[in-house]
N, C-alpha and C positions, 0 to 999 in steps of 0.2 A: 484479547482483549477479555474476549467469554470467559475466564480465569478470574480480572479481577472484577467484571461484572457481581460474579458470585461470594466475591469476596467485602466486595463492598455490604451488598443485599444480605451478609450474612453477617456483619456487626450492626449495620442501622437495622436489623429484626425490618427486614427489605422497604426500607425507604427512601435508603438511599441512590440516589443514580446518577449518571457521566456524561458529557456530550462530547466527542471530535470534532474535530475542525482541522478542515487540512488549507494548512498554512499558507506554504511552497510548493513549487512541482522543478525543478533543474531536468534536463534530454540529459542519458547517456551521454558519456561522451569514451569514446578509441577505445582497447579493449574491452571493456563495457557492452557496449552495442556491440561489439563485432556478436559476442560471448550470448547475450539474450537475443542477435537478431537468432540467431542460428542454432538456439535452443528453441526458438517460436519454427524456425523453418523460412520467414520471410531472407531476402536478402535485406543489407541495409538503407537499402530508396524508400521500401515500399513498407513500413513499420504499418500505412492502413491510418494514420491518425492525420485531423492535417494542422497545421502551421500556422 
């Protein structure tokens, strides 16, 4: 998003602003969850996040 911010400001003479807002979140499922867990070096059951 840094590139977008720089482009916006260059087109608006430094006056342009934008914000981002999280709309939703969905926990990964199946193969994607296993892939991410392996990459982070944790087992599927210990993600560290409270649910």
